[in-house]
LODREN-832663 format. One record per residue (C-alpha): residue number from 0; residue in three letters; z, y, x. Coordinates in pm, 1 decimal. Each point is the difference from the previous one (the first is absolute). Example, Ala and Ser with C-alpha at 12.3 -4.5 7.8 and 13.67 -1.06 7.14 Angstrom:
<node><num>0</num><residu>ALA</residu><zz>780.0</zz><yy>-450.0</yy><xx>1230.0</xx></node>
<node><num>1</num><residu>SER</residu><zz>-66.0</zz><yy>344.0</yy><xx>137.0</xx></node>
# end
This chain:
<node><num>0</num><residu>MET</residu><zz>135.4</zz><yy>449.1</yy><xx>2621.5</xx></node>
<node><num>1</num><residu>SER</residu><zz>336.7</zz><yy>140.6</yy><xx>-93.7</xx></node>
<node><num>2</num><residu>LEU</residu><zz>208.0</zz><yy>-119.6</yy><xx>-289.7</xx></node>
<node><num>3</num><residu>ALA</residu><zz>-59.9</zz><yy>324.8</yy><xx>-195.2</xx></node>
<node><num>4</num><residu>GLN</residu><zz>-378.9</zz><yy>-43.8</yy><xx>39.7</xx></node>
<node><num>5</num><residu>GLY</residu><zz>24.6</zz><yy>-360.2</yy><xx>-111.6</xx></node>
<node><num>6</num><residu>VAL</residu><zz>198.9</zz><yy>94.7</yy><xx>-307.7</xx></node>
<node><num>7</num><residu>SER</residu><zz>-249.1</zz><yy>278.0</yy><xx>-75.4</xx></node>
<node><num>8</num><residu>LEU</residu><zz>-287.6</zz><yy>-242.1</yy><xx>17.0</xx></node>
<node><num>9</num><residu>VAL</residu><zz>175.6</zz><yy>-251.3</yy><xx>-225.5</xx></node>
<node><num>10</num><residu>VAL</residu><zz>76.4</zz><yy>275.2</yy><xx>-255.2</xx></node>
<node><num>11</num><residu>LEU</residu><zz>-359.3</zz><yy>121.2</yy><xx>19.1</xx></node>
<node><num>12</num><residu>ALA</residu><zz>-129.1</zz><yy>-357.7</yy><xx>-52.5</xx></node>
<node><num>13</num><residu>PHE</residu><zz>232.5</zz><yy>-43.9</yy><xx>-294.6</xx></node>
<node><num>14</num><residu>VAL</residu><zz>-110.3</zz><yy>322.6</yy><xx>-161.9</xx></node>
<node><num>15</num><residu>GLY</residu><zz>-363.7</zz><yy>-89.2</yy><xx>65.5</xx></node>
<node><num>16</num><residu>ALA</residu><zz>46.9</zz><yy>-346.4</yy><xx>-157.7</xx></node>
<node><num>17</num><residu>LEU</residu><zz>177.7</zz><yy>152.9</yy><xx>-297.9</xx></node>
<node><num>18</num><residu>ALA</residu><zz>-281.0</zz><yy>253.4</yy><xx>-45.0</xx></node>
<node><num>19</num><residu>SER</residu><zz>-265.1</zz><yy>-273.2</yy><xx>17.0</xx></node>
<node><num>20</num><residu>ILE</residu><zz>187.3</zz><yy>-209.5</yy><xx>-260.7</xx></node>
<node><num>21</num><residu>VAL</residu><zz>34.6</zz><yy>294.2</yy><xx>-236.7</xx></node>
<node><num>22</num><residu>GLY</residu><zz>-364.2</zz><yy>99.0</yy><xx>60.6</xx></node>
<node><num>23</num><residu>THR</residu><zz>-117.5</zz><yy>-352.9</yy><xx>-72.4</xx></node>
<node><num>24</num><residu>GLN</residu><zz>203.2</zz><yy>-21.9</yy><xx>-319.2</xx></node>
<node><num>25</num><residu>LEU</residu><zz>-129.2</zz><yy>340.6</yy><xx>-111.9</xx></node>
<node><num>26</num><residu>LEU</residu><zz>-360.0</zz><yy>-115.1</yy><xx>53.0</xx></node>
<node><num>27</num><residu>ASN</residu><zz>36.0</zz><yy>-336.2</yy><xx>-178.0</xx></node>
<node><num>28</num><residu>GLY</residu><zz>192.7</zz><yy>147.1</yy><xx>-292.4</xx></node>
<node><num>29</num><residu>THR</residu><zz>338.9</zz><yy>-163.8</yy><xx>57.9</xx></node>
<node><num>30</num><residu>ILE</residu><zz>155.8</zz><yy>349.4</yy><xx>7.5</xx></node>
<node><num>31</num><residu>ASN</residu><zz>-85.1</zz><yy>172.7</yy><xx>-323.1</xx></node>
<node><num>32</num><residu>THR</residu><zz>-120.4</zz><yy>357.2</yy><xx>54.7</xx></node>
<node><num>33</num><residu>ARG</residu><zz>-125.5</zz><yy>48.2</yy><xx>-351.3</xx></node>
<node><num>34</num><residu>HIS</residu><zz>118.5</zz><yy>336.4</yy><xx>-137.9</xx></node>
<node><num>35</num><residu>LEU</residu><zz>165.0</zz><yy>82.7</yy><xx>337.4</xx></node>
<node><num>36</num><residu>LEU</residu><zz>-81.3</zz><yy>365.3</yy><xx>-42.6</xx></node>
<node><num>37</num><residu>TRP</residu><zz>80.0</zz><yy>17.7</yy><xx>-369.6</xx></node>
<node><num>38</num><residu>GLY</residu><zz>334.8</zz><yy>95.1</yy><xx>-155.1</xx></node>
<node><num>39</num><residu>ARG</residu><zz>144.8</zz><yy>-86.4</yy><xx>-338.3</xx></node>
<node><num>40</num><residu>ARG</residu><zz>149.2</zz><yy>264.4</yy><xx>-230.0</xx></node>
<node><num>41</num><residu>SER</residu><zz>310.8</zz><yy>-63.4</yy><xx>-208.0</xx></node>
<node><num>42</num><residu>ASP</residu><zz>-218.8</zz><yy>-78.2</yy><xx>-305.0</xx></node>
<node><num>43</num><residu>GLY</residu><zz>-178.4</zz><yy>-274.6</yy><xx>195.3</xx></node>
<node><num>44</num><residu>THR</residu><zz>-330.6</zz><yy>180.9</yy><xx>56.4</xx></node>
<node><num>45</num><residu>MET</residu><zz>-153.9</zz><yy>-9.8</yy><xx>346.3</xx></node>
<node><num>46</num><residu>TYR</residu><zz>-119.1</zz><yy>298.5</yy><xx>196.1</xx></node>
<node><num>47</num><residu>PHE</residu><zz>-159.1</zz><yy>52.7</yy><xx>343.0</xx></node>
<node><num>48</num><residu>SER</residu><zz>279.3</zz><yy>112.5</yy><xx>234.3</xx></node>
<node><num>49</num><residu>PRO</residu><zz>-97.9</zz><yy>246.9</yy><xx>271.7</xx></node>
<node><num>50</num><residu>GLU</residu><zz>362.7</zz><yy>-22.2</yy><xx>120.3</xx></node>
<node><num>51</num><residu>ARG</residu><zz>-52.7</zz><yy>-362.1</yy><xx>87.5</xx></node>
<node><num>52</num><residu>VAL</residu><zz>-324.2</zz><yy>80.9</yy><xx>182.4</xx></node>
<node><num>53</num><residu>GLN</residu><zz>161.1</zz><yy>262.1</yy><xx>218.6</xx></node>
<node><num>54</num><residu>LEU</residu><zz>305.4</zz><yy>-219.9</yy><xx>63.0</xx></node>
<node><num>55</num><residu>LEU</residu><zz>-215.6</zz><yy>-294.9</yy><xx>101.2</xx></node>
<node><num>56</num><residu>LEU</residu><zz>-227.3</zz><yy>202.5</yy><xx>226.2</xx></node>
<node><num>57</num><residu>PHE</residu><zz>280.7</zz><yy>190.1</yy><xx>171.6</xx></node>
<node><num>58</num><residu>THR</residu><zz>203.7</zz><yy>-318.5</yy><xx>57.2</xx></node>
<node><num>59</num><residu>ILE</residu><zz>-301.7</zz><yy>-181.4</yy><xx>149.0</xx></node>
<node><num>60</num><residu>TRP</residu><zz>-82.5</zz><yy>301.4</yy><xx>216.5</xx></node>
<node><num>61</num><residu>THR</residu><zz>356.5</zz><yy>25.0</yy><xx>131.2</xx></node>
<node><num>62</num><residu>ALA</residu><zz>22.8</zz><yy>-374.7</yy><xx>67.7</xx></node>
<node><num>63</num><residu>LEU</residu><zz>-332.4</zz><yy>-6.9</yy><xx>188.1</xx></node>
<node><num>64</num><residu>ALA</residu><zz>89.4</zz><yy>309.2</yy><xx>203.7</xx></node>
<node><num>65</num><residu>TYR</residu><zz>329.2</zz><yy>-164.1</yy><xx>101.6</xx></node>
<node><num>66</num><residu>LEU</residu><zz>-168.4</zz><yy>-331.5</yy><xx>79.4</xx></node>
<node><num>67</num><residu>LEU</residu><zz>-262.9</zz><yy>174.9</yy><xx>212.1</xx></node>
<node><num>68</num><residu>ASN</residu><zz>281.1</zz><yy>184.2</yy><xx>182.1</xx></node>
<node><num>69</num><residu>VAL</residu><zz>173.0</zz><yy>-330.5</yy><xx>73.3</xx></node>
<node><num>70</num><residu>VAL</residu><zz>-321.1</zz><yy>-174.2</yy><xx>114.5</xx></node>
<node><num>71</num><residu>SER</residu><zz>-105.8</zz><yy>290.3</yy><xx>223.6</xx></node>
<node><num>72</num><residu>ASN</residu><zz>337.0</zz><yy>-5.7</yy><xx>174.9</xx></node>
<node><num>73</num><residu>LEU</residu><zz>32.5</zz><yy>-381.8</yy><xx>12.7</xx></node>
<node><num>74</num><residu>GLY</residu><zz>-31.2</zz><yy>-24.8</yy><xx>377.4</xx></node>
<node><num>75</num><residu>HIS</residu><zz>308.0</zz><yy>213.5</yy><xx>72.9</xx></node>
<node><num>76</num><residu>LEU</residu><zz>188.9</zz><yy>-31.3</yy><xx>-328.9</xx></node>
<node><num>77</num><residu>THR</residu><zz>370.3</zz><yy>-89.0</yy><xx>30.8</xx></node>
<node><num>78</num><residu>THR</residu><zz>102.9</zz><yy>117.4</yy><xx>-348.1</xx></node>
<node><num>79</num><residu>LEU</residu><zz>-183.9</zz><yy>80.5</yy><xx>-316.2</xx></node>
<node><num>80</num><residu>PRO</residu><zz>-113.2</zz><yy>360.8</yy><xx>-9.8</xx></node>
<node><num>81</num><residu>ASP</residu><zz>182.6</zz><yy>248.1</yy><xx>-218.9</xx></node>
<node><num>82</num><residu>ILE</residu><zz>-159.4</zz><yy>121.4</yy><xx>-321.4</xx></node>
<node><num>83</num><residu>PRO</residu><zz>-29.3</zz><yy>380.6</yy><xx>3.7</xx></node>
<node><num>84</num><residu>ASN</residu><zz>225.2</zz><yy>180.9</yy><xx>-255.3</xx></node>
<node><num>85</num><residu>GLN</residu><zz>-307.7</zz><yy>168.3</yy><xx>-146.9</xx></node>
<node><num>86</num><residu>THR</residu><zz>-150.3</zz><yy>-334.4</yy><xx>-86.2</xx></node>
<node><num>87</num><residu>LEU</residu><zz>323.8</zz><yy>-112.1</yy><xx>-164.9</xx></node>
<node><num>88</num><residu>TYR</residu><zz>16.8</zz><yy>320.0</yy><xx>-202.0</xx></node>
<node><num>89</num><residu>LEU</residu><zz>-363.5</zz><yy>-34.3</yy><xx>-113.4</xx></node>
<node><num>90</num><residu>LEU</residu><zz>50.7</zz><yy>-369.3</yy><xx>-86.6</xx></node>
<node><num>91</num><residu>GLY</residu><zz>312.8</zz><yy>86.2</yy><xx>-195.3</xx></node>
<node><num>92</num><residu>GLY</residu><zz>-189.0</zz><yy>278.5</yy><xx>-179.0</xx></node>
<node><num>93</num><residu>SER</residu><zz>-283.2</zz><yy>-241.1</yy><xx>-81.5</xx></node>
<node><num>94</num><residu>HIS</residu><zz>246.9</zz><yy>-241.0</yy><xx>-153.4</xx></node>
<node><num>95</num><residu>ALA</residu><zz>162.2</zz><yy>286.0</yy><xx>-191.6</xx></node>
<node><num>96</num><residu>VAL</residu><zz>-339.4</zz><yy>97.9</yy><xx>-147.5</xx></node>
<node><num>97</num><residu>TYR</residu><zz>-55.8</zz><yy>-359.0</yy><xx>-107.8</xx></node>
<node><num>98</num><residu>LEU</residu><zz>343.2</zz><yy>-31.4</yy><xx>-156.3</xx></node>
<node><num>99</num><residu>GLY</residu><zz>-34.8</zz><yy>340.1</yy><xx>-166.2</xx></node>
<node><num>100</num><residu>GLY</residu><zz>-334.2</zz><yy>-100.0</yy><xx>-152.4</xx></node>
<node><num>101</num><residu>LYS</residu><zz>152.7</zz><yy>-324.7</yy><xx>-116.5</xx></node>
<node><num>102</num><residu>ALA</residu><zz>291.5</zz><yy>185.2</yy><xx>-160.1</xx></node>
<node><num>103</num><residu>MET</residu><zz>-235.0</zz><yy>245.6</yy><xx>-169.8</xx></node>
<node><num>104</num><residu>ALA</residu><zz>-209.1</zz><yy>-285.3</yy><xx>-140.9</xx></node>
<node><num>105</num><residu>MET</residu><zz>310.8</zz><yy>-169.0</yy><xx>-138.0</xx></node>
<node><num>106</num><residu>LEU</residu><zz>138.8</zz><yy>318.7</yy><xx>-150.8</xx></node>
<node><num>107</num><residu>ARG</residu><zz>-322.1</zz><yy>114.3</yy><xx>-172.3</xx></node>
<node><num>108</num><residu>LYS</residu><zz>-0.6</zz><yy>-47.1</yy><xx>-370.2</xx></node>
<node><num>109</num><residu>PRO</residu><zz>-282.3</zz><yy>-228.7</yy><xx>-125.8</xx></node>
# end
């Protein structure tokens, strides 16, 4: 086993351990997910936020696609794979939609 493969396995083990810790804390309630998909307007009222839903789903989809790309190339991986520019543009657009929705919610008059 080469040094690069060893480092890749250590990083993969670390990410797996981190994911299992976060997953466990999500399941036992240590990490509070209450109102995760809800926003708060400037007057304090809460509303269901479709911007947060799309941001969460797209971020998870992008992270899983990248992780699957890394795992599928683990045998001959010497560096981490590049993220395609299209993915970065879409992820940036997704964040812009979220921030735009948040700005609109803050600027709306009650």
